[in-house]
PDB file of N, CA, C and O in Angstrom:
ATOM      1  N   MET A   1      92.128 107.572 -86.769  1.00  0.00           N
ATOM      2  CA  MET A   1      92.429 108.906 -86.623  1.00  0.00           C
ATOM      3  C   MET A   1      91.132 109.655 -87.345  1.00  0.00           C
ATOM      4  O   MET A   1      90.851 109.154 -88.434  1.00  0.00           O
ATOM      5  N   PRO A   2      90.290 110.769 -86.932  1.00  0.00           N
ATOM      6  CA  PRO A   2      89.077 111.101 -87.549  1.00  0.00           C
ATOM      7  C   PRO A   2      89.456 111.755 -88.480  1.00  0.00           C
ATOM      8  O   PRO A   2      90.590 112.227 -88.415  1.00  0.00           O
ATOM      9  N   LYS A   3      88.605 112.007 -89.694  1.00  0.00           N
ATOM     10  CA  LYS A   3      88.559 113.011 -90.940  1.00  0.00           C
ATOM     11  C   LYS A   3      87.505 113.720 -90.677  1.00  0.00           C
ATOM     12  O   LYS A   3      86.420 113.215 -90.389  1.00  0.00           O
ATOM     13  N   LEU A   4      87.781 115.285 -90.773  1.00  0.00           N
ATOM     14  CA  LEU A   4      87.119 116.489 -90.439  1.00  0.00           C
ATOM     15  C   LEU A   4      87.319 117.041 -91.831  1.00  0.00           C
ATOM     16  O   LEU A   4      88.409 117.232 -92.370  1.00  0.00           O
ATOM     17  N   GLU A   5      85.988 117.298 -92.400  1.00  0.00           N
ATOM     18  CA  GLU A   5      85.765 118.290 -93.378  1.00  0.00           C
ATOM     19  C   GLU A   5      84.779 119.117 -92.938  1.00  0.00           C
ATOM     20  O   GLU A   5      83.963 118.783 -92.079  1.00  0.00           O
ATOM     21  N   THR A   6      84.813 120.469 -93.626  1.00  0.00           N
ATOM     22  CA  THR A   6      84.036 121.572 -93.436  1.00  0.00           C
ATOM     23  C   THR A   6      82.943 121.619 -94.548  1.00  0.00           C
ATOM     24  O   THR A   6      83.192 121.826 -95.735  1.00  0.00           O
ATOM     25  N   ILE A   7      81.617 121.387 -93.990  1.00  0.00           N
ATOM     26  CA  ILE A   7      80.585 121.625 -94.954  1.00  0.00           C
ATOM     27  C   ILE A   7      79.484 122.368 -94.569  1.00  0.00           C
ATOM     28  O   ILE A   7      78.979 121.890 -93.553  1.00  0.00           O
ATOM     29  N   ASP A   8      78.839 123.481 -95.038  1.00  0.00           N
ATOM     30  CA  ASP A   8      77.958 124.177 -94.612  1.00  0.00           C
ATOM     31  C   ASP A   8      78.100 124.982 -93.018  1.00  0.00           C
ATOM     32  O   ASP A   8      77.242 125.146 -92.151  1.00  0.00           O
ATOM     33  N   ASN A   9      79.479 125.369 -93.057  1.00  0.00           N
ATOM     34  CA  ASN A   9      79.933 126.343 -91.538  1.00  0.00           C
ATOM     35  C   ASN A   9      79.634 125.081 -90.412  1.00  0.00           C
ATOM     36  O   ASN A   9      79.249 125.529 -89.332  1.00  0.00           O
ATOM     37  N   GLN A  10      79.722 123.851 -90.456  1.00  0.00           N
ATOM     38  CA  GLN A  10      80.040 123.028 -89.802  1.00  0.00           C
ATOM     39  C   GLN A  10      80.891 121.597 -90.136  1.00  0.00           C
ATOM     40  O   GLN A  10      80.771 120.959 -91.182  1.00  0.00           O
ATOM     41  N   TYR A  11      81.589 121.320 -89.245  1.00  0.00           N
ATOM     42  CA  TYR A  11      82.299 120.226 -89.179  1.00  0.00           C
ATOM     43  C   TYR A  11      81.645 118.681 -89.423  1.00  0.00           C
ATOM     44  O   TYR A  11      80.940 118.106 -88.594  1.00  0.00           O
ATOM     45  N   PHE A  12      82.033 118.141 -90.735  1.00  0.00           N
ATOM     46  CA  PHE A  12      81.530 116.777 -90.701  1.00  0.00           C
ATOM     47  C   PHE A  12      82.861 116.060 -90.201  1.00  0.00           C
ATOM     48  O   PHE A  12      84.014 116.401 -90.465  1.00  0.00           O
ATOM     49  N   VAL A  13      82.457 115.036 -89.453  1.00  0.00           N
ATOM     50  CA  VAL A  13      83.637 114.074 -88.566  1.00  0.00           C
ATOM     51  C   VAL A  13      83.309 113.130 -88.971  1.00  0.00           C
ATOM     52  O   VAL A  13      82.083 113.030 -88.968  1.00  0.00           O
ATOM     53  N   THR A  14      84.252 111.617 -89.676  1.00  0.00           N
ATOM     54  CA  THR A  14      84.117 110.414 -89.900  1.00  0.00           C
ATOM     55  C   THR A  14      85.226 109.642 -89.161  1.00  0.00           C
ATOM     56  O   THR A  14      86.219 110.278 -88.807  1.00  0.00           O
ATOM     57  N   PHE A  15      85.147 108.423 -88.919  1.00  0.00           N
ATOM     58  CA  PHE A  15      86.060 107.730 -88.150  1.00  0.00           C
ATOM     59  C   PHE A  15      85.893 106.293 -88.280  1.00  0.00           C
ATOM     60  O   PHE A  15      84.781 105.765 -88.277  1.00  0.00           O
ATOM     61  N   SER A  16      87.051 105.615 -88.402  1.00  0.00           N
ATOM     62  CA  SER A  16      86.907 104.066 -88.616  1.00  0.00           C
ATOM     63  C   SER A  16      87.042 103.875 -87.284  1.00  0.00           C
ATOM     64  O   SER A  16      88.053 104.132 -86.630  1.00  0.00           O
ATOM     65  N   HIS A  17      85.879 103.360 -86.820  1.00  0.00           N
ATOM     66  CA  HIS A  17      86.058 102.280 -85.804  1.00  0.00           C
ATOM     67  C   HIS A  17      84.272 101.314 -85.544  1.00  0.00           C
ATOM     68  O   HIS A  17      83.088 101.643 -85.603  1.00  0.00           O
ATOM     69  N   GLU A  18      84.753 100.525 -85.364  1.00  0.00           N
ATOM     70  CA  GLU A  18      83.218  99.490 -85.392  1.00  0.00           C
ATOM     71  C   GLU A  18      82.162  99.806 -84.426  1.00  0.00           C
ATOM     72  O   GLU A  18      82.428 100.279 -83.321  1.00  0.00           O
ATOM     73  N   MET A  19      80.874  99.536 -84.852  1.00  0.00           N
ATOM     74  CA  MET A  19      80.074 100.311 -83.940  1.00  0.00           C
ATOM     75  C   MET A  19      79.203  99.140 -83.680  1.00  0.00           C
ATOM     76  O   MET A  19      78.015  99.461 -83.722  1.00  0.00           O
ATOM     77  N   THR A  20      79.368  98.134 -83.477  1.00  0.00           N
ATOM     78  CA  THR A  20      78.423  97.050 -83.221  1.00  0.00           C
ATOM     79  C   THR A  20      77.876  97.290 -81.583  1.00  0.00           C
ATOM     80  O   THR A  20      78.299  98.077 -80.736  1.00  0.00           O
ATOM     81  N   LYS A  21      76.943  96.441 -81.525  1.00  0.00           N
ATOM     82  CA  LYS A  21      76.573  96.611 -79.761  1.00  0.00           C
ATOM     83  C   LYS A  21      77.552  96.192 -78.878  1.00  0.00           C
ATOM     84  O   LYS A  21      77.292  96.561 -77.732  1.00  0.00           O
ATOM     85  N   ALA A  22      78.752  95.455 -78.990  1.00  0.00           N
ATOM     86  CA  ALA A  22      79.681  94.910 -78.037  1.00  0.00           C
ATOM     87  C   ALA A  22      80.821  95.965 -78.079  1.00  0.00           C
ATOM     88  O   ALA A  22      81.467  96.254 -77.072  1.00  0.00           O
ATOM     89  N   HIS A  23      81.056  96.585 -79.430  1.00  0.00           N
ATOM     90  CA  HIS A  23      81.971  97.867 -79.287  1.00  0.00           C
ATOM     91  C   HIS A  23      81.723  98.563 -80.342  1.00  0.00           C
ATOM     92  O   HIS A  23      81.543  98.218 -81.510  1.00  0.00           O
ATOM     93  N   TYR A  24      81.730  99.878 -79.686  1.00  0.00           N
ATOM     94  CA  TYR A  24      81.334 100.980 -80.027  1.00  0.00           C
ATOM     95  C   TYR A  24      81.770 102.366 -79.462  1.00  0.00           C
ATOM     96  O   TYR A  24      82.066 102.519 -78.277  1.00  0.00           O
ATOM     97  N   ILE A  25      81.791 103.432 -80.451  1.00  0.00           N
ATOM     98  CA  ILE A  25      81.846 105.021 -79.820  1.00  0.00           C
ATOM     99  C   ILE A  25      80.602 105.147 -78.864  1.00  0.00           C
ATOM    100  O   ILE A  25      79.477 104.911 -79.305  1.00  0.00           O
ATOM    101  N   SER A  26      80.775 105.466 -77.742  1.00  0.00           N
ATOM    102  CA  SER A  26      79.717 106.182 -76.771  1.00  0.00           C
ATOM    103  C   SER A  26      79.428 107.321 -77.303  1.00  0.00           C
ATOM    104  O   SER A  26      78.389 107.426 -77.956  1.00  0.00           O
ATOM    105  N   PHE A  27      80.162 108.246 -77.156  1.00  0.00           N
ATOM    106  CA  PHE A  27      79.929 109.467 -77.298  1.00  0.00           C
ATOM    107  C   PHE A  27      81.715 110.457 -77.933  1.00  0.00           C
ATOM    108  O   PHE A  27      82.858 110.002 -77.916  1.00  0.00           O
ATOM    109  N   VAL A  28      81.376 111.439 -78.266  1.00  0.00           N
ATOM    110  CA  VAL A  28      82.336 112.424 -78.735  1.00  0.00           C
ATOM    111  C   VAL A  28      81.836 113.895 -78.245  1.00  0.00           C
ATOM    112  O   VAL A  28      80.711 114.387 -78.164  1.00  0.00           O
ATOM    113  N   ALA A  29      83.120 114.385 -77.953  1.00  0.00           N
ATOM    114  CA  ALA A  29      83.043 115.830 -77.258  1.00  0.00           C
ATOM    115  C   ALA A  29      84.160 116.611 -77.985  1.00  0.00           C
ATOM    116  O   ALA A  29      85.252 116.098 -78.228  1.00  0.00           O
ATOM    117  N   TYR A  30      83.889 117.660 -78.261  1.00  0.00           N
ATOM    118  CA  TYR A  30      84.509 118.766 -78.998  1.00  0.00           C
ATOM    119  C   TYR A  30      84.782 119.985 -77.990  1.00  0.00           C
ATOM    120  O   TYR A  30      83.903 120.847 -77.952  1.00  0.00           O
ATOM    121  N   LEU A  31      85.589 120.101 -77.401  1.00  0.00           N
ATOM    122  CA  LEU A  31      86.315 121.121 -76.502  1.00  0.00           C
ATOM    123  C   LEU A  31      87.119 122.146 -77.468  1.00  0.00           C
ATOM    124  O   LEU A  31      88.173 121.967 -78.077  1.00  0.00           O
ATOM    125  N   ALA A  32      86.217 123.348 -77.403  1.00  0.00           N
ATOM    126  CA  ALA A  32      87.150 124.228 -78.167  1.00  0.00           C
ATOM    127  C   ALA A  32      86.417 125.535 -77.621  1.00  0.00           C
ATOM    128  O   ALA A  32      85.195 125.633 -77.510  1.00  0.00           O
ATOM    129  N   SER A  33      87.482 126.673 -77.247  1.00  0.00           N
ATOM    130  CA  SER A  33      87.877 127.617 -76.294  1.00  0.00           C
ATOM    131  C   SER A  33      86.913 127.228 -75.110  1.00  0.00           C
ATOM    132  O   SER A  33      87.100 126.240 -74.401  1.00  0.00           O
ATOM    133  N   ASN A  34      85.933 128.048 -74.978  1.00  0.00           N
ATOM    134  CA  ASN A  34      85.003 127.815 -73.884  1.00  0.00           C
ATOM    135  C   ASN A  34      83.674 127.054 -74.053  1.00  0.00           C
ATOM    136  O   ASN A  34      82.712 127.159 -73.292  1.00  0.00           O
ATOM    137  N   ARG A  35      83.746 126.258 -75.170  1.00  0.00           N
ATOM    138  CA  ARG A  35      82.379 125.438 -75.446  1.00  0.00           C
ATOM    139  C   ARG A  35      82.715 124.004 -75.596  1.00  0.00           C
ATOM    140  O   ARG A  35      83.766 123.616 -76.105  1.00  0.00           O
ATOM    141  N   LEU A  36      81.688 123.152 -75.088  1.00  0.00           N
ATOM    142  CA  LEU A  36      81.755 121.815 -74.938  1.00  0.00           C
ATOM    143  C   LEU A  36      80.559 121.432 -75.655  1.00  0.00           C
ATOM    144  O   LEU A  36      79.494 121.982 -75.375  1.00  0.00           O
ATOM    145  N   THR A  37      80.641 120.353 -76.745  1.00  0.00           N
ATOM    146  CA  THR A  37      79.573 120.296 -77.795  1.00  0.00           C
ATOM    147  C   THR A  37      79.916 118.423 -77.241  1.00  0.00           C
ATOM    148  O   THR A  37      81.026 117.905 -77.114  1.00  0.00           O
ATOM    149  N   LEU A  38      78.727 117.854 -77.040  1.00  0.00           N
ATOM    150  CA  LEU A  38      78.596 116.609 -76.574  1.00  0.00           C
ATOM    151  C   LEU A  38      77.981 115.477 -77.625  1.00  0.00           C
ATOM    152  O   LEU A  38      76.794 115.595 -77.926  1.00  0.00           O
ATOM    153  N   VAL A  39      78.557 114.661 -78.048  1.00  0.00           N
ATOM    154  CA  VAL A  39      77.352 113.894 -79.121  1.00  0.00           C
ATOM    155  C   VAL A  39      77.520 112.577 -78.701  1.00  0.00           C
ATOM    156  O   VAL A  39      78.544 111.897 -78.630  1.00  0.00           O
ATOM    157  N   LYS A  40      76.183 112.279 -78.394  1.00  0.00           N
ATOM    158  CA  LYS A  40      76.117 110.678 -77.964  1.00  0.00           C
ATOM    159  C   LYS A  40      75.653 109.841 -79.132  1.00  0.00           C
ATOM    160  O   LYS A  40      74.649 110.153 -79.772  1.00  0.00           O
ATOM    161  N   LEU A  41      76.402 108.755 -79.415  1.00  0.00           N
ATOM    162  CA  LEU A  41      76.402 107.874 -80.464  1.00  0.00           C
ATOM    163  C   LEU A  41      75.805 106.140 -79.669  1.00  0.00           C
ATOM    164  O   LEU A  41      75.743 105.717 -78.515  1.00  0.00           O
ATOM    165  N   TYR A  42      75.490 105.609 -80.953  1.00  0.00           N
ATOM    166  CA  TYR A  42      74.501 104.416 -80.441  1.00  0.00           C
ATOM    167  C   TYR A  42      75.388 103.250 -81.430  1.00  0.00           C
ATOM    168  O   TYR A  42      76.065 103.381 -82.449  1.00  0.00           O
ATOM    169  N   PRO A  43      74.993 102.010 -80.539  1.00  0.00           N
ATOM    170  CA  PRO A  43      75.706 101.060 -81.663  1.00  0.00           C
ATOM    171  C   PRO A  43      74.735 100.752 -82.585  1.00  0.00           C
ATOM    172  O   PRO A  43      73.513 100.825 -82.448  1.00  0.00           O
ATOM    173  N   GLU A  44      75.700 100.225 -84.008  1.00  0.00           N
ATOM    174  CA  GLU A  44      75.015 100.392 -85.071  1.00  0.00           C
ATOM    175  C   GLU A  44      74.946 101.418 -85.843  1.00  0.00           C
ATOM    176  O   GLU A  44      74.937 101.233 -87.060  1.00  0.00           O
ATOM    177  N   GLN A  45      74.888 102.605 -85.358  1.00  0.00           N
ATOM    178  CA  GLN A  45      74.882 103.726 -85.768  1.00  0.00           C
ATOM    179  C   GLN A  45      76.313 104.141 -87.095  1.00  0.00           C
ATOM    180  O   GLN A  45      77.244 103.337 -87.134  1.00  0.00           O
ATOM    181  N   ASP A  46      76.340 104.905 -87.700  1.00  0.00           N
ATOM    182  CA  ASP A  46      77.214 105.249 -88.509  1.00  0.00           C
ATOM    183  C   ASP A  46      78.371 106.034 -87.962  1.00  0.00           C
ATOM    184  O   ASP A  46      78.116 106.711 -86.967  1.00  0.00           O
ATOM    185  N   ALA A  47      79.469 106.062 -88.381  1.00  0.00           N
ATOM    186  CA  ALA A  47      80.668 106.500 -87.613  1.00  0.00           C
ATOM    187  C   ALA A  47      80.510 107.822 -88.129  1.00  0.00           C
ATOM    188  O   ALA A  47      81.308 108.252 -88.961  1.00  0.00           O
ATOM    189  N   GLN A  48      79.382 108.625 -87.638  1.00  0.00           N
ATOM    190  CA  GLN A  48      79.902 110.166 -88.585  1.00  0.00           C
ATOM    191  C   GLN A  48      78.902 110.938 -87.650  1.00  0.00           C
ATOM    192  O   GLN A  48      77.856 110.574 -87.112  1.00  0.00           O
ATOM    193  N   LEU A  49      79.462 111.916 -87.644  1.00  0.00           N
ATOM    194  CA  LEU A  49      78.771 113.314 -86.974  1.00  0.00           C
ATOM    195  C   LEU A  49      79.080 114.849 -87.591  1.00  0.00           C
ATOM    196  O   LEU A  49      80.041 115.126 -88.308  1.00  0.00           O
ATOM    197  N   TYR A  50      78.260 115.578 -87.238  1.00  0.00           N
ATOM    198  CA  TYR A  50      78.527 117.413 -87.347  1.00  0.00           C
ATOM    199  C   TYR A  50      78.679 117.944 -85.712  1.00  0.00           C
ATOM    200  O   TYR A  50      78.074 117.809 -84.648  1.00  0.00           O
ATOM    201  N   LEU A  51      79.804 118.584 -86.205  1.00  0.00           N
ATOM    202  CA  LEU A  51      80.151 119.805 -84.839  1.00  0.00           C
ATOM    203  C   LEU A  51      80.199 120.828 -85.339  1.00  0.00           C
ATOM    204  O   LEU A  51      80.465 121.015 -86.527  1.00  0.00           O
ATOM    205  N   PRO A  52      79.928 121.743 -84.447  1.00  0.00           N
ATOM    206  CA  PRO A  52      79.905 123.043 -84.929  1.00  0.00           C
ATOM    207  C   PRO A  52      81.063 123.760 -85.380  1.00  0.00           C
ATOM    208  O   PRO A  52      81.957 123.387 -84.620  1.00  0.00           O
ATOM    209  N   LEU A  53      81.533 124.567 -86.180  1.00  0.00           N
ATOM    210  CA  LEU A  53      83.038 124.799 -86.602  1.00  0.00           C
ATOM    211  C   LEU A  53      83.304 125.739 -85.452  1.00  0.00           C
ATOM    212  O   LEU A  53      82.564 126.513 -84.845  1.00  0.00           O
ATOM    213  N   ALA A  54      84.470 125.468 -85.344  1.00  0.00           N
ATOM    214  CA  ALA A  54      85.405 126.386 -84.263  1.00  0.00           C
ATOM    215  C   ALA A  54      86.873 125.903 -84.523  1.00  0.00           C
ATOM    216  O   ALA A  54      87.192 124.882 -85.131  1.00  0.00           O
ATOM    217  N   PHE A  55      87.740 126.864 -83.926  1.00  0.00           N
ATOM    218  CA  PHE A  55      89.160 126.440 -83.940  1.00  0.00           C
ATOM    219  C   PHE A  55      89.773 125.985 -82.883  1.00  0.00           C
ATOM    220  O   PHE A  55      89.375 126.115 -81.726  1.00  0.00           O
ATOM    221  N   ASP A  56      91.001 125.302 -83.329  1.00  0.00           N
ATOM    222  CA  ASP A  56      92.032 125.512 -81.979  1.00  0.00           C
ATOM    223  C   ASP A  56      91.030 124.297 -81.125  1.00  0.00           C
ATOM    224  O   ASP A  56      90.847 124.672 -79.967  1.00  0.00           O
ATOM    225  N   GLY A  57      90.555 123.357 -81.337  1.00  0.00           N
ATOM    226  CA  GLY A  57      89.730 122.492 -80.507  1.00  0.00           C
ATOM    227  C   GLY A  57      90.074 121.228 -80.168  1.00  0.00           C
ATOM    228  O   GLY A  57      91.013 120.853 -80.870  1.00  0.00           O
ATOM    229  N   LYS A  58      89.678 120.328 -79.311  1.00  0.00           N
ATOM    230  CA  LYS A  58      89.983 118.732 -79.370  1.00  0.00           C
ATOM    231  C   LYS A  58      89.169 117.950 -79.288  1.00  0.00           C
ATOM    232  O   LYS A  58      88.144 118.284 -78.695  1.00  0.00           O
ATOM    233  N   LEU A  59      89.260 116.748 -79.776  1.00  0.00           N
ATOM    234  CA  LEU A  59      88.235 115.590 -79.708  1.00  0.00           C
ATOM    235  C   LEU A  59      88.430 114.575 -79.355  1.00  0.00           C
ATOM    236  O   LEU A  59      89.317 113.826 -79.762  1.00  0.00           O
ATOM    237  N   TYR A  60      87.453 114.312 -78.341  1.00  0.00           N
ATOM    238  CA  TYR A  60      87.658 113.030 -77.726  1.00  0.00           C
ATOM    239  C   TYR A  60      86.541 112.368 -77.826  1.00  0.00           C
ATOM    240  O   TYR A  60      85.408 112.848 -77.841  1.00  0.00           O
ATOM    241  N   PHE A  61      87.032 110.578 -77.939  1.00  0.00           N
ATOM    242  CA  PHE A  61      86.197 109.878 -78.203  1.00  0.00           C
ATOM    243  C   PHE A  61      86.346 108.804 -77.172  1.00  0.00           C
ATOM    244  O   PHE A  61      87.414 108.471 -76.659  1.00  0.00           O
ATOM    245  N   TYR A  62      85.152 108.288 -76.914  1.00  0.00           N
ATOM    246  CA  TYR A  62      84.925 107.598 -75.748  1.00  0.00           C
ATOM    247  C   TYR A  62      84.461 106.339 -76.065  1.00  0.00           C
ATOM    248  O   TYR A  62      83.270 106.310 -76.375  1.00  0.00           O
ATOM    249  N   CYS A  63      85.254 104.938 -76.082  1.00  0.00           N
ATOM    250  CA  CYS A  63      84.956 103.860 -76.510  1.00  0.00           C
ATOM    251  C   CYS A  63      84.671 102.907 -75.198  1.00  0.00           C
ATOM    252  O   CYS A  63      85.173 102.879 -74.074  1.00  0.00           O
ATOM    253  N   LYS A  64      83.826 102.279 -75.729  1.00  0.00           N
ATOM    254  CA  LYS A  64      83.093 101.481 -74.651  1.00  0.00           C
ATOM    255  C   LYS A  64      84.079 100.436 -74.051  1.00  0.00           C
ATOM    256  O   LYS A  64      84.193 100.281 -72.835  1.00  0.00           O
ATOM    257  N   ASN A  65      84.781  99.733 -74.969  1.00  0.00           N
ATOM    258  CA  ASN A  65      85.866  98.682 -74.708  1.00  0.00           C
ATOM    259  C   ASN A  65      86.963  99.325 -73.927  1.00  0.00           C
ATOM    260  O   ASN A  65      87.220  99.048 -72.755  1.00  0.00           O
ATOM    261  N   HIS A  66      87.787 100.478 -74.890  1.00  0.00           N
ATOM    262  CA  HIS A  66      88.810 101.012 -74.590  1.00  0.00           C
ATOM    263  C   HIS A  66      89.370 102.530 -73.820  1.00  0.00           C
ATOM    264  O   HIS A  66      90.503 102.999 -73.717  1.00  0.00           O
ATOM    265  N   GLY A  67      87.900 103.077 -73.307  1.00  0.00           N
ATOM    266  CA  GLY A  67      88.121 104.059 -72.825  1.00  0.00           C
ATOM    267  C   GLY A  67      88.160 105.178 -73.651  1.00  0.00           C
ATOM    268  O   GLY A  67      87.650 105.144 -74.771  1.00  0.00           O
ATOM    269  N   LEU A  68      88.886 106.469 -73.073  1.00  0.00           N
ATOM    270  CA  LEU A  68      89.371 107.576 -73.809  1.00  0.00           C
ATOM    271  C   LEU A  68      90.270 108.080 -74.747  1.00  0.00           C
ATOM    272  O   LEU A  68      91.464 108.025 -74.454  1.00  0.00           O
ATOM    273  N   PHE A  69      89.914 108.595 -75.892  1.00  0.00           N
ATOM    274  CA  PHE A  69      91.084 108.856 -76.567  1.00  0.00           C
ATOM    275  C   PHE A  69      90.848 110.220 -77.160  1.00  0.00           C
ATOM    276  O   PHE A  69      89.750 110.585 -77.578  1.00  0.00           O
ATOM    277  N   VAL A  70      91.717 110.803 -77.170  1.00  0.00           N
ATOM    278  CA  VAL A  70      91.961 112.483 -77.409  1.00  0.00           C
ATOM    279  C   VAL A  70      92.849 112.424 -79.017  1.00  0.00           C
ATOM    280  O   VAL A  70      93.818 111.788 -79.431  1.00  0.00           O
ATOM    281  N   ASN A  71      91.929 113.440 -79.593  1.00  0.00           N
ATOM    282  CA  ASN A  71      92.657 113.791 -81.138  1.00  0.00           C
ATOM    283  C   ASN A  71      92.865 115.084 -81.178  1.00  0.00           C
ATOM    284  O   ASN A  71      91.844 115.754 -81.025  1.00  0.00           O
ATOM    285  N   GLY A  72      94.099 115.813 -81.373  1.00  0.00           N
ATOM    286  CA  GLY A  72      94.227 117.107 -81.280  1.00  0.00           C
ATOM    287  C   GLY A  72      94.777 117.811 -80.206  1.00  0.00           C
ATOM    288  O   GLY A  72      94.841 119.040 -80.241  1.00  0.00           O
TER     289      GLY A  72
END
């Protein structure tokens, strides 16, 4: 389950998922209203990112090994 904090009019998202070369989150997508924000992640990167502040959105996580997960 990701954790969202509001910092400087942005969401700071952290999540607990391994980020090894063999098993990692490839991207996070945030869909809110009519806006899609896509953040590419890489192996061995920290499991955190910033997203624009928006309400009533959904987070999508794509795991290299397990596919797409939806939160929200």
